[in-house]
C-alpha positions, -999 to 999 in steps of 0.1 A, spaced: -385 507 28 -350 524 24 -345 536 -11 -310 542 -26 -326 569 -49 -354 591 -38 -360 611 -71 -359 592 -104 -357 619 -133 -366 601 -167 -359 615 -200 -393 612 -222 -386 605 -260 -367 571 -266 -369 564 -227 -405 561 -218 -421 572 -251 -414 553 -282 -411 585 -304 -377 582 -318 -389 573 -352 -413 598 -355 -390 625 -345 -365 613 -372 -391 613 -399 -405 647 -388 -368 661 -391 -362 647 -426 -398 660 -436 -391 694 -425 -357 696 -441 -373 685 -474 -400 712 -471 -372 738 -469 -353 725 -498 -324 711 -476 -309 676 -478 -325 656 -450 -303 643 -424 -297 607 -422 -314 585 -397 -282 582 -376 -277 621 -376 -313 629 -367 -312 602 -340 -279 616 -326 -296 651 -317 -328 637 -301 -329 648 -264 -316 684 -271 -336 715 -274 -355 717 -308 -334 744 -322 -300 733 -310 -309 699 -324 -320 712 -357 -286 735 -360 -266 704 -352 -285 680 -378 -286 706 -403 -260 732 -400 -258 745 -435 -290 764 -430 -291 802 -425 -292 810 -389 -324 832 -395 -343 801 -409 -340 779 -381 -374 792 -365 -391 784 -398 -375 749 -398 -386 743 -361 -421 753 -370 -422 728 -399 -409 701 -379 -435 709 -352 -463 707 -378 -451 673 -390 -445 659 -356 -478 668 -342 -496 656 -374 -485 621 -365 -478 623 -326 -513 607 -319 -497 573 -331 -467 572 -308 -471 557 -274 -452 543 -243 -430 516 -245 -447 484 -233 -444 480 -198 -436 517 -189 -471 523 -172 -466 492 -150 -431 503 -142 -441 538 -132 -468 527 -109 -446 503 -91 -418 530 -86 -446 554 -71 -458 525 -48 -422 516 -35 -419 555 -25 -399 568 -54 -406 604 -66 -407 606 -103 -397 637 -125 -394 643 -163 -363 661 -178 -368 664 -216 -358 682 -248 -393 683 -259 -412 716 -256 -437 722 -228 -466 719 -253 -454 687 -267 -446 671 -232 -479 681 -217 -499 668 -248 -481 635 -245 -487 631 -208 -524 640 -215 -522 612 -244 -510 585 -221 -528 598 -188 -497 595 -165 -492 632 -158 -503 626 -119 -473 602 -115 -448 628 -121 -442 656 -93 -422 679 -115 -412 684 -150 -389 706 -170 -388 710 -210 -361 725 -230 -380 756 -239 -383 767 -203 -348 759 -190 -313 754 -204 -311 724 -230 -292 694 -222 -264 687 -215 -266 718 -193 -271 709 -159 -299 735 -151 -326 710 -158 -317 687 -132 -308 712 -106 -342 729 -109 -359 695 -105 -338 686 -74 -341 722 -59 -380 719 -65 -383 685 -50 -357 691 -23 -337 660 -31 -299 661 -32 -277 649 -61 -265 618 -45 -302 606 -41 -310 614 -76 -309 591 -106 -314 603 -141 -327 577 -165 -321 583 -202 -312 569 -237 -289 593 -252 -253 605 -242 -269 640 -238 -290 626 -207 -258 610 -193 -237 641 -199 -267 662 -181 -263 640 -152 -224 642 -150 -227 678 -153 -253 681 -126 -234 657 -103 -260 628 -102 -255 591 -111 -271 579 -143 -287 549 -158 -290 543 -197 -314 524 -219 -305 513 -253 -339 508 -269 -343 545 -277 -321 571 -300 -283 563 -290 -263 529 -293 -253 508 -265 -216 515 -272 -218 551 -271 -239 549 -239 -214 529 -222 -184 552 -229 -199 576 -204 -200 551 -177 -235 550 -165 -244 525 -136 -256 503 -163 -269 500 -198 -304 481 -200 -317 468 -231 -355 466 -224 -382 479 -198 -382 448 -180 -345 447 -176 -348 485 -163 -377 475 -140 -354 445 -125 -324 467 -121 -345 494 -102 -361 467 -81 -326 454 -73 -306 487 -70 -331 516 -67 
C-alpha cells in the first residue's frame, strides 16, 4: 500500500490522552499552594503542550523566576496524584493499531516530561506501537522544531512524508517550523477556530473523524 505519510507524529495530552482537565486542575492547585491567583481554565488550557516550566511561566507570569521550579514540583505532585484516573480517548487504541497495520510508523512529540510520558504509556499498554518518542525535558519545547527534526532524523523519514497530529496551536506551529504538514483535532485543549487560523490540512472534531481522514488521506 502506498502511503502519503510514512511517519505520523502524535502529540499526547489532548490528542491521544484525555488529560486536559487533569492538567488544568493540577496547575490551579499548584498555584493556590504557592499563594498565587490560579490561572483561569482558558489560560491553563492555552499553555498545554509546552514544556512544563515555559507553560507555568506563561500561565502565571507574576511569580519570581527562582520559584518556578518550586511551582513545577507542586504541579507534578498534584498531577501524578490523579493521573491514574486519566486514560485514552475512546477509539484511540483501535486507531493506532489500524495505522500500524497499514504500515505507518508512529511517534510521539509531547510537552510532557519523560517520566510522565513513560508512565502514561505503561498505564495504557501502548508503548510498543511507537517507534520513537520525544519529550520537552530532553529536547527543545514546542514550537521549536528540534523535537520533530530529531524524530525524523532517528527514523529516516523526510519532512514531506511526516504528518504532525495535535490539539494545540503549539503543535501546529511546531509542524510549520519543522517544515511538515499538520492535522488538528479540536477535542483537546485549543478551540477549533484558533487551530484553523494556522491552516492545518484539516480540523477534526472526534477520534472517528480522525480515523476516517487518515484512511482517506494518510
